[in-house]
C-alpha positions in Angstrom: -10.9 14.7 33.7 -7.6 13.0 32.2 -8.2 10.3 35.6 -11.4 9.8 35.1 -11.9 8.6 32.3 -8.5 6.5 33.1 -10.1 4.7 35.6 -12.8 3.8 33.3 -11.0 2.2 30.6 -8.7 0.3 33.3 -11.9 -0.9 34.6 -12.8 -2.0 30.7 -16.6 -0.7 31.4 -16.6 -0.2 27.4 -15.5 -0.8 24.9 -14.9 1.8 21.6 -16.6 1.3 18.6 -16.9 2.8 15.2 -20.4 5.0 14.6 -20.2 3.2 11.6 -21.0 -0.5 13.2 -23.3 0.4 15.4 -27.5 0.0 14.4 -29.2 2.1 12.6 -31.8 2.5 15.0 -29.6 3.2 18.0 -28.3 6.7 19.0 -25.6 7.5 21.3 -26.6 9.6 24.2 -24.6 13.0 24.8 -21.3 12.1 28.0 -21.8 14.1 30.4 -19.6 15.7 33.1 -20.6 16.6 36.9 -17.8 18.7 38.4 -17.4 19.7 42.0 -15.1 22.2 44.2 -14.2 19.1 47.4 -13.6 21.8 50.3 -12.1 21.3 53.8 -14.2 21.5 56.8 -13.1 24.9 57.3 -14.0 26.4 53.7 -10.4 26.2 52.1 -10.8 24.4 48.6 -9.3 20.4 48.4 -9.6 19.5 44.8 -11.9 19.8 42.1 -13.5 16.3 41.6 -14.6 15.5 38.2 -17.1 12.5 37.0 -17.9 11.5 33.9 -22.0 11.0 33.6 -24.3 9.8 30.8 -26.9 12.1 29.8 -30.1 9.3 31.4 -32.2 12.0 29.9 -32.1 11.1 26.2 -32.6 7.4 26.8 -36.4 5.8 25.8 -38.2 3.6 28.0 -38.7 0.0 25.9 -35.6 0.8 24.1 -32.7 0.5 26.2 -34.4 0.3 29.4 -36.7 -0.7 31.1 -36.5 -0.2 35.3 -35.4 2.8 37.7 -37.2 1.6 40.6 -34.8 0.6 43.7 -35.5 0.3 47.5 -34.1 3.7 49.6 -33.4 3.0 53.6 -34.7 5.8 56.3 -32.0 7.2 57.8 -33.8 6.1 61.6 -33.9 2.1 60.9 -30.1 2.6 59.7 -29.4 4.3 63.8 -31.2 2.0 65.2 -30.0 -0.7 63.4 -26.4 1.6 64.7 -28.2 2.1 68.3 -28.5 -2.2 68.4 -25.4 -3.1 67.7 -23.8 -0.9 70.6 -26.0 -2.2 72.5 -25.1 -5.7 72.1 -21.6 -5.1 71.1 -21.9 -6.2 67.6 -19.0 -4.6 65.2 -20.2 -2.5 61.9 -19.0 -1.3 59.1 -18.5 1.2 56.7 -17.8 0.0 53.0 -16.9 3.4 50.1 -17.1 2.1 47.0 -15.5 3.7 44.5 -17.3 4.2 41.1 -19.9 2.1 42.7 -22.0 2.4 39.6 -19.8 1.5 37.3 -19.6 -1.9 38.8 -22.4 -3.4 38.2 -23.5 -4.8 34.2 -26.0 -3.6 32.0 -28.1 -6.0 30.5 -29.1 -4.0 27.1 -27.0 -2.2 24.7 -26.6 1.5 25.1 -23.9 3.7 23.1 -22.4 7.4 24.2 -20.6 10.1 22.4 -17.4 10.2 22.8 -16.8 12.6 26.1 -15.5 16.7 25.2 -12.3 16.6 24.2 -11.6 13.6 24.2 -10.3 11.5 21.1 -8.5 7.8 20.2 -4.9 7.0 20.3 -5.4 5.5 17.1 -7.1 8.5 15.0 -7.2 11.8 17.4 -8.0 13.7 13.8 -11.5 12.4 13.8 -13.1 11.6 16.9 -17.0 11.9 15.5 -15.9 8.7 13.9 -16.3 6.6 17.1 -19.0 5.9 20.1 -17.8 4.3 23.5 -20.4 1.2 23.4 -21.3 0.4 27.9 -20.6 -2.6 28.9 -21.7 -1.2 32.9 -23.7 1.4 33.9 -22.2 4.6 34.1 -23.4 7.2 36.7 -26.7 9.2 35.2 -28.3 6.5 33.9 -32.1 5.9 34.8 -31.3 2.3 35.5 -27.9 2.1 37.0 -29.5 2.8 41.0 -31.6 -0.5 39.9 -28.7 -2.6 38.6 -27.1 -1.0 41.2 -29.0 -2.4 44.3 -29.2 -5.5 42.4 -25.6 -6.9 42.3 -24.6 -5.2 45.8 -27.8 -7.3 46.6 -27.0 -10.2 45.2 -23.2 -9.6 46.8 -24.5 -9.9 50.1 -27.2 -12.6 50.3 -24.2 -14.8 48.9 -21.8 -13.6 51.7 
């Protein structure tokens, strides 16, 4: 969990602000943890993985998100493109994005409560005084996939 929070902080995915400075109408959404056990192919435990997510169910349409649609691809299409590339001896590459959704910027202001068990170093005794102002998407936000697809599309078109 500490590694996940450290990765987000290093990439400046949020800004720590006093709860008293956010607009009165703003309602911070909750931070939730998605915990998984990663296993080797033989079924033995490899590692425990924690992912910090935003509770997207607390979002309100028209207030802190507008669009959620993102296209999906049919696996048959992917297989067909790979087959064509193989027939014509073209190079194909696979990319794994680390923290994919948080690479896209948010277009609205969203505040999130601090994850349980974490407090700012400057005021560890009063963690409820602070919230996180999200600068980038987090997993769980309703518009995360839409924003990520826009960023990916822009990057591919620029190339």
